[in-house]
N, C-alpha and C positions, 0 to 999 in steps of 0.2 A: 173829258178830253175831247178836243175837236176832231173832225174827221181826218184832217191832215196833221202830221206831227208838227209841233212848234219848235223851230230851230233858231237859235241865236247865232249870228255870224259876228265874231269879235275879231277886228282887224288890227294888225300890228304894223302894217307896211310891207316892205319887201318888194321883190321883182314883180310880183302880181299886181302891185299897186303903183307902178312907176308912171311918170308923165315925162314929157319932153323937157330936157334940161336946157341950160343956157349956153353950153359949150359943145353941143353935138351929142351928148350922152343923155342918160335918163336919170331922174331923181324921184324919191317918194312923193306922192301927192294925192292918189286916189283914196277916197274914204270907203268905209264898209258898204255904205249905200251905193256908191259907184260900182263896186265889185258885184253886188247883188243885181243891180240893174243891167249889167252886161251879160247876164246868163239867161237866155231865152228858155222858157218852160220851167224855171225854178219854182214859180208859184204853183205849178200843178203838183209838185212833189211835197211841198211843205208850206206852212205859214212862217215866213222868215222875218226876223227882226235884225237890224244891223246896228252895230256899235263900233265906232272907231276908238280904239284904245291908244294907239300910237301910229305915226306914219314915219317909220325909220327903216333903214337897212338892218337886217337881223344881226349884223356884226356889232351894232350899237345897242342891242338889247342887254338888259341886266337880269340877274336871277330874280330880283324883286319885281321886275316888269312881268315876268312869266307868272310869278306867284300872285300878282294882282289879277291876272286873267283867271287863274284858278279860283281865287276868292269870288270873282264875279260869277263864274259858272256855278259855283256852289250856292251863292245867294239866289240865283235865278231858279236853280233846281229845288232848293229848299222852299221857295215861295210857290212851287208848282207852276212856274211861268214858262217853262220850256220842257221839251221832251228830249232834247239833245243840243249839242253845240258844235260849231265849226270855228277853228282858230286859223286865220290866214296870216302868213308871215313870210319873210325871206327864207330861202333854202340854206343859207350859209350855216345857220345854227338850228335848223329845224329838228334834227335828230336829238339835239340837246333839250330844246323846249318841250318836245313831245315826251321825252323820258322824265323830265322834271314834273310835268303835269301828271304823268302816270304815277309818280311816287306820292303825290299829295292829294289827288282826287280819289274819291271812294267808288267811282264807277256807277253811281246811281242812275246817271244818264250817259248815253254814248257821247264821246268827244273825239272829233277828228281834226287833225292838223293838216293843212294843205297850203299850196302856194304855186309858184310857177318857175320854170327855168327860162322861159322867154318872156320878155316884157311886153306890155300891150301895144307897143309900136312895132313889134316884130311881125314878120310873116308867120302865120300859124301859131299865134300866141296860145299857149296851153292853159292859161289861167282860168277862163270861163269853163272849159271842159273839166279841169280838176275841181273847181268849186261845185259843178253839177254832180260829179262823181262822189264828192264828199257828202253832199246832201242826200244823194241816193243811199249812201252807206249808213248815215245817221238815221234815215227814215226807215231802213229795212227792219221789218219786225223781228227777224232772228238776231240781228245785231243789237237791237234794243233789249231783247230778252237776255242776251249774253253779255251785256255791257261790262258787268263786273268781272267776268271771266276773261274778256278780251282786253280790257284796259284801254288806254288811249291808243288811237290808231293814226297812222299817216297814210293818206290817200293821194296818189299821184299817178297819172298815166294809166288809169283804170286798174291800178294794183293797190291792194290793201295790206299795209305792213303793221306789225305790232311795234309799239314804241321801244320795247326792250331790245328788239333785234335790228331795227332799221338803221341804215347808215348811208350817207351821201358818198358815192364812189366816183363821181366825176364833177369837175367845176363848171362844165359847160354842156354836157350831153342832156338831151331831153329825158332820157331814161336813167337819170343820175342816181336814183334811190334803189337800194337793194337790201334784202335781208339775207346776208351772205351765208349764214350757217343754217338757219331754220327755214328759210324761204318765206314768201308772203303768207298771210293767213287767209287771203281771199283775193278775188278778182271780180271785176264787173264785165259781164258778157251780155250783150243785147239788152242793155239797161237793167240788168238783174244782178244783184249781189250774190256771189257764190263763195261761201266760206269753205276753206279747204284745210284749215289748221287751227290749232289752239296754242297760244304762247304759254311757255313755262313761266309762271309769275310767283314762284315760291318766295323769291326775294321780297316781293311786295307784302306778303303776309308776315314775314319776319320783320320787315321794316316797320309796318304798322304796330306790331306787338312791342318792339323795342322803343319806339317813339311815342307810344301811348295814343295811337290813332289821332294824332294832332290834325286839326282842321286847317285849311289853307291860310286863314286869317292869322293863325298862331305862328306861322313860319317867318313872318316879316314884321318889322317895326314901322315900316312905311317910309324910312329915311333914305332908301336907295343908296346907302353907303357901303353895301356889300361887306358886312362883317364876316369873319371866319373865312377869309379868302384862302383858296387852295391853289398852290403852285402846280403847274403841269410841265414836266421836263421830259423830253424824249431823248433816250439814250441811243447813240450811234457809234459807228466805227471810230475808234480812237478818241472817244469822249474823254476829256481831261478831268472832269469832275469839279471844275472851278465853281460852278453855280451851287453844286451840292455843298462844297466846303464853305462857301459864303453864307448859305442858309444856316449851316450848323454853327458857324462862328459868330454870327450876329446875334446879340442878346435878344433882339426882337424878331429874329428870323425873317428880316426884311418885310415884316408885316403879314407873313403867312402863318396860318394855323395848322396847315397840313400839306402833304406833298403827294402827288400821283406821278409815278414814273412810267413812261412808255417804254417798256422793256423789250429786249431782243428775244426773238424766238419764243420759247415756252415760258418766258419770264426771267430773263438773265440780264446781268449787268457786267461791264468790264471788271476784272478782278481788282484793279487798283482803286476803284471808287467805293468798295464795300465798307471800309472803315468810316467814311463820311456818311454813308447810308445808315450805318448802325448808330452813329452819333445822333443823326436826325431822328431815327426811330425811337430813341430813348427820350426824345423831347416833344415829339408830335407824331400823329398817325402818318405812316408812310405806306402807300398802297402801290402795288405793282400791277400794271395792266399791259396787255399785248399791244405793241406799237402798230402791228399789222391790222388791228381792229377787227379781227375775225378769229373765232375759235377759242377753246378753253386753254388756260395756262396749265402747264405741267405742275405736279405736286411732289413727285417722288422718283424722278428718273435720274437727274444729274446731281452730283454732289461736289463738284469742283467749286473753287472760290468764285462767288458771284452767280452761282446757279440757284435754281428755285429752292433746293433743300437748304443751302447755305443762307440765303436771304431770309427764309422763314425762321431759321434759327436766330437770326439777328433782329427779329421783330417786325419784318416787312409783311404786310397783309396782301394776300392774293385777291385780285378782283375777279378771278375766274373767267367768265365769258364776257364781262363788260369791257367795252373800249375805254381807253384813257379818258375820252370826253365825258362819258357817262359815269365812270368811276369818280371823276372829279365832282360831279354834281351830287352823287350819292354821299360822298364824304362831306361835302358842304352842308347837306341837310343833317347828317349825323352830328356834325360839329354844332350846328345851330340848335339842335335839340339837347346838346350837352351830354351825349351818350357815346361819342366816338371812341372814347377811351375805356368805356365800360366793357366788361367781359360779355355782357349780353349782346353787344353789337356784333360780336363774331358770328352770331346766328345769321345775320344779314349777308355777310360775305360768304359764309359757308353755303348758303342757299344758291350762290352764283357759281360755286365750284363743282 
């Protein structure tokens, strides 16, 4: 091993990589090498290599794009070419990408996802500082020793979040990212990483056991056709249930192989949609997650029609502490592995409850 850690920066685009557009706005354009060159002192922390994977807004990323990044990280780690990796991307889907990477990577090297809330043409652009903090985190000896325990991390504004807990809580504030239940796992103070917590990753161990410890290359066929798509429906006041009925009525279920419901409160739905929910649950996995994206679902408090007790009786799976966004990705991978309907898969969901 060299004196300095070897870190690969894999760039996917996003606000951190924007350039001046043609109509007064900004658009993706900077490469990984551009991002690295914009960070003074980065070479004192690590020996950095830069690879541009994509230059898109993160709303245009696909599951298979993120899996391709995971595959590349594993290839580099297996070849002993790196001691850690940083993934740069847009913040719109950062919490999803980080969680997806967390599910499929084995943690042999630390991986940090970062980006920016302000583009490079803005005053006080936060991209270079976030990339520097990400490199400091990956290079930290304690983080490297505990990489399997910590899992994939998200580092923004000198705060270190675990992928399982982090969420974007604002579309515009520079401090948009929070771990609302567990809090961050670390902070950077005076250029030093201070770890202050350990994420609960019981779900990861259960997931690996159920899926046979599949490697990243085994999760995608490379076609980018997004097989086993999972619908995400948020329930609200007065929801008529028309989309649920359409999904249940259509022989092909509108092309979806599973459904995640963003439920009210502790995991509830309007009473008048439960029959359609039950019809769907008999045909495909239906998962209930909290639409408020914070906290555990209830399991045994309410027993009215559409409550958590009633829905469980009808075959609905509880996502526990997962947000709807992350529950959708977990169900997607379980479907791809062909185990979503297996009794063993309940261990994964149980670990989140």
